[in-house]
C-alpha positions as CSV (number, residue, x, y, z in Angstrom):
1,S,-30.7,10.2,18.9
2,A,-30.4,11.5,15.3
3,Q,-25.9,11.9,15.4
4,K,-25.5,8.3,15.1
5,P,-29.0,6.5,13.9
6,L,-28.6,2.6,15.0
7,K,-30.0,0.2,12.2
8,F,-31.9,-2.8,13.6
9,R,-32.8,-5.4,10.9
10,R,-31.8,-8.5,12.7
11,W,-30.0,-9.4,16.7
12,Q,-26.5,-9.1,15.3
13,D,-26.8,-5.4,14.2
14,L,-26.9,-4.9,18.5
15,R,-23.5,-7.0,18.6
16,G,-21.6,-4.8,21.2
17,K,-24.0,-2.2,22.0
18,T,-25.5,-0.7,25.2
19,I,-29.2,-0.6,25.2
20,S,-31.1,1.5,27.9
21,I,-34.3,-0.3,29.0
22,A,-37.0,0.3,31.6
23,A,-35.7,-0.8,35.2
24,G,-36.7,-4.9,35.4
25,G,-38.3,-4.8,32.4
26,K,-38.1,-8.1,30.4
27,Y,-38.6,-8.1,26.5
28,G,-39.5,-11.5,25.4
29,P,-37.4,-15.0,25.2
30,E,-35.4,-13.5,22.1
31,F,-34.1,-10.4,24.0
32,E,-33.5,-12.3,27.2
33,Q,-31.6,-14.9,25.4
34,R,-29.4,-12.2,23.8
35,R,-29.0,-9.9,26.8
36,D,-25.6,-9.2,28.5
37,Q,-24.1,-11.7,25.8
38,L,-24.6,-10.0,22.1
39,F,-25.6,-6.9,24.1
40,K,-25.1,-5.3,26.9
41,V,-28.1,-3.8,29.0
42,E,-28.0,-0.8,31.3
43,E,-31.5,-0.4,33.5
44,N,-30.3,2.6,36.1
45,A,-32.4,5.1,34.7
46,V,-35.8,6.2,36.5
47,S,-37.8,7.5,33.1
48,T,-37.8,7.6,29.7
49,E,-36.8,10.9,29.5
50,S,-33.8,10.4,31.8
51,R,-33.2,7.1,29.0
52,L,-33.2,9.4,25.9
53,K,-30.9,12.0,27.8
54,M,-28.2,9.0,28.6
55,A,-28.4,8.4,25.0
56,S,-27.8,11.8,23.8
57,A,-24.7,12.2,25.8
58,H,-23.8,8.8,24.0
59,H,-23.4,6.5,27.6
60,V,-25.7,4.3,25.9
61,D,-26.3,3.4,21.9
62,A,-29.8,2.8,22.0
63,V,-33.2,2.9,24.2
64,L,-35.9,0.4,24.2
65,I,-39.3,2.0,24.6
66,D,-42.4,-0.1,25.5
67,S,-45.0,1.8,23.4
68,F,-48.2,0.8,22.0
69,R,-47.5,3.1,18.7
70,N,-46.1,2.3,15.3
71,A,-42.6,3.5,14.7
72,A,-43.6,6.3,12.5
73,Q,-46.2,7.1,15.5
74,L,-43.6,6.8,18.5
75,N,-41.0,8.8,16.6
76,A,-43.3,11.6,15.9
77,S,-44.0,11.6,19.4
78,L,-40.2,11.7,20.6
79,N,-39.6,14.8,18.3
80,C,-42.4,16.5,19.3
81,L,-41.7,15.9,23.0
82,F,-37.7,16.2,22.8
83,P,-37.0,18.1,20.1
84,I,-33.3,19.2,21.0
85,D,-32.0,15.8,19.9
86,R,-33.5,14.5,16.6
87,W,-34.7,10.7,17.3
88,S,-35.0,8.0,15.1
89,V,-37.0,4.9,15.4
90,A,-36.3,1.2,13.5
91,A,-38.9,0.1,12.0
92,K,-38.8,-3.4,13.5
93,S,-39.9,-4.2,16.5
94,V,-37.7,-6.1,19.3
95,G,-40.6,-8.5,19.5
96,F,-42.0,-7.6,22.8
97,E,-44.7,-10.1,24.3
98,P,-48.0,-9.7,23.8
99,L,-50.5,-7.6,26.4
100,L,-53.1,-10.0,27.9
101,I,-55.7,-9.6,29.9
102,A,-55.9,-11.9,33.1
103,V,-58.3,-11.7,36.2
104,P,-59.0,-14.5,39.5
105,K,-60.2,-17.4,38.5
106,N,-62.9,-17.0,41.4
107,N,-64.0,-13.6,39.9
108,Q,-67.0,-12.8,37.8
109,L,-64.9,-11.9,34.8
110,S,-63.1,-15.0,34.3
111,K,-66.4,-16.3,32.5
112,L,-66.4,-13.4,30.0
113,L,-62.6,-14.1,29.0
114,P,-64.0,-16.4,26.1
115,V,-66.3,-13.6,24.7
116,L,-63.7,-10.7,25.2
117,N,-61.2,-13.0,23.3
118,T,-63.7,-13.1,20.8
119,A,-64.3,-9.6,20.4
120,I,-60.5,-9.2,20.3
121,T,-60.3,-11.2,17.4
122,R,-62.8,-9.5,15.5
123,L,-61.4,-6.4,16.2
124,H,-58.0,-7.3,15.0
125,K,-59.3,-8.8,11.7
126,N,-61.7,-6.0,10.7
127,G,-58.9,-3.1,11.6
128,S,-61.0,-1.7,14.4
129,M,-58.3,-2.6,16.9
130,Q,-55.4,-0.6,15.2
131,K,-58.0,2.3,13.9
132,A,-58.6,3.1,18.2
133,V,-54.9,2.3,19.1
134,D,-54.3,4.8,16.0
135,S,-56.3,7.3,17.4
136,V,-55.0,8.0,20.7
137,A,-51.2,7.4,19.4
138,N,-51.2,9.9,16.7
139,V,-49.7,13.5,18.0
140,S,-50.9,16.7,16.9
141,G,-49.0,19.6,18.5
142,C,-47.3,17.4,21.4
């Protein structure tokens, strides 16, 4: 929350902090390697709202939120949806694993995965993927 913004530029910035994550959440090898060594993890809250309330009450230092939004969009969304506290979102990502599509090998869709991979690569390169994400991520009036 805005009372004490946590600046995250490198892993050392989290030393001694308590981070709230989604129950059972895994956030990539770098995060997991440092978990419970460099920082503590709290994963008992049932919702993002509960986790944000924990941060507001200073029970945790920060909340890790898995979002398709960029930092500015997530910042706007949090401050619109939870206006009691003013929220700050780090510009640097913790480094989530990418989202991947998986289908059973015997499924008809498995034959389409190479075509889908090519299309996704093209959409990333020409900026269409980001435009599509931005169009659904922008907050207009909550």
